[in-house]
KOLGU-101723 format. One record per residue (C-alpha): residue number from 1; residue in one letter; chain; x, y, z. Coordinates in pm, 1 decimal. Example, Ala and Ser with C-alpha at 12.3 -4.5 7.8 and 13.67 -1.06 7.14 Angstrom:
<sites>
+-----+---------+--------+----------+----------+----------+
! num ! residuo ! cadena !       xx !       yy !       zz !
+-----+---------+--------+----------+----------+----------+
!   1 !       A !      A !   1230.0 !   -450.0 !    780.0 !
!   2 !       S !      A !   1367.0 !   -106.0 !    714.0 !
+-----+---------+--------+----------+----------+----------+
</sites>
This chain:
<sites>
+-----+---------+--------+----------+----------+----------+
! num ! residuo ! cadena !       xx !       yy !       zz !
+-----+---------+--------+----------+----------+----------+
!   1 !       X !      A !      0.3 !      5.8 !      0.4 !
!   2 !       X !      A !    274.6 !    255.4 !     79.0 !
!   3 !       X !      A !    473.7 !    360.4 !   -223.4 !
!   4 !       X !      A !    764.5 !    463.7 !      6.1 !
!   5 !       X !      A !    775.8 !    128.2 !    192.5 !
!   6 !       X !      A !    722.6 !    303.9 !    521.8 !
!   7 !       X !      A !    468.1 !     60.5 !    650.4 !
!   8 !       X !      A !    513.3 !   -298.4 !    757.8 !
!   9 !       X !      A !    318.7 !   -552.1 !    947.9 !
!  10 !       X !      A !    475.1 !   -731.1 !   1243.6 !
!  11 !       X !      A !    284.6 !  -1066.7 !   1271.5 !
!  12 !       X !      A !    454.8 !  -1150.5 !   1604.5 !
!  13 !       X !      A !    268.9 !   -858.4 !   1774.8 !
!  14 !       X !      A !    -10.3 !   -823.1 !   1515.2 !
!  15 !       X !      A !     78.5 !   -458.5 !   1460.4 !
!  16 !       X !      A !    157.3 !   -223.7 !   1177.3 !
!  17 !       X !      A !    457.0 !      2.3 !   1232.3 !
!  18 !       X !      A !    546.3 !    324.2 !   1030.4 !
!  19 !       X !      A !    901.6 !    401.6 !    959.2 !
!  20 !       X !      A !    902.4 !    781.2 !   1005.7 !
!  21 !       X !      A !   1232.5 !    812.8 !    818.6 !
!  22 !       X !      A !   1059.9 !    672.0 !    507.1 !
!  23 !       X !      A !    713.9 !    832.5 !    547.5 !
!  24 !       X !      A !    644.0 !   1137.8 !    329.3 !
!  25 !       X !      A !    308.9 !   1211.0 !    504.9 !
!  26 !       X !      A !    112.2 !   1168.3 !    180.3 !
!  27 !       X !      A !   -187.4 !   1018.7 !    369.5 !
!  28 !       X !      A !   -261.0 !    724.7 !    133.5 !
!  29 !       X !      A !   -236.6 !    480.1 !    425.1 !
!  30 !       X !      A !   -469.8 !    685.6 !    640.8 !
!  31 !       X !      A !   -738.5 !    684.3 !    367.9 !
!  32 !       X !      A !   -685.5 !    310.2 !    303.6 !
!  33 !       X !      A !   -722.0 !    211.4 !    665.7 !
!  34 !       X !      A !  -1065.0 !     74.8 !    734.0 !
!  35 !       X !      A !  -1043.9 !    124.5 !   1109.1 !
!  36 !       X !      A !   -928.1 !    487.4 !   1116.5 !
!  37 !       X !      A !   -617.1 !    365.8 !   1318.0 !
!  38 !       X !      A !   -382.0 !    610.0 !   1158.9 !
!  39 !       X !      A !   -345.9 !    985.7 !   1211.7 !
!  40 !       X !      A !   -109.9 !   1221.3 !   1045.1 !
!  41 !       X !      A !     70.4 !   1487.7 !   1250.4 !
!  42 !       X !      A !    259.6 !   1784.6 !   1120.8 !
!  43 !       X !      A !    621.1 !   1679.8 !   1086.2 !
!  44 !       X !      A !    720.1 !   1969.6 !   1312.5 !
!  45 !       X !      A !    523.5 !   1805.3 !   1596.8 !
!  46 !       X !      A !    707.7 !   1468.5 !   1576.3 !
!  47 !       X !      A !   1031.0 !   1452.1 !   1762.6 !
!  48 !       X !      A !   1332.0 !   1409.5 !   1534.2 !
!  49 !       X !      A !   1127.5 !   1470.0 !   1214.9 !
!  50 !       X !      A !   1109.1 !   1843.9 !   1191.2 !
!  51 !       X !      A !   1269.7 !   1986.4 !    889.2 !
!  52 !       X !      A !   1275.3 !   1660.1 !    685.8 !
!  53 !       X !      A !   1150.1 !   1677.8 !    333.5 !
+-----+---------+--------+----------+----------+----------+
</sites>
């Protein structure tokens, strides 16, 4: 689903994780998620991500 390969599923914990270093914040994942489990934050609000891209 993610064109940047920022999302992967960990079957051992039955969770999806987002690699913030790969995520561009396009929102495709958020719209595709049937459970509204994803939220997008401004990059400036995420520690270590401000100023990227």
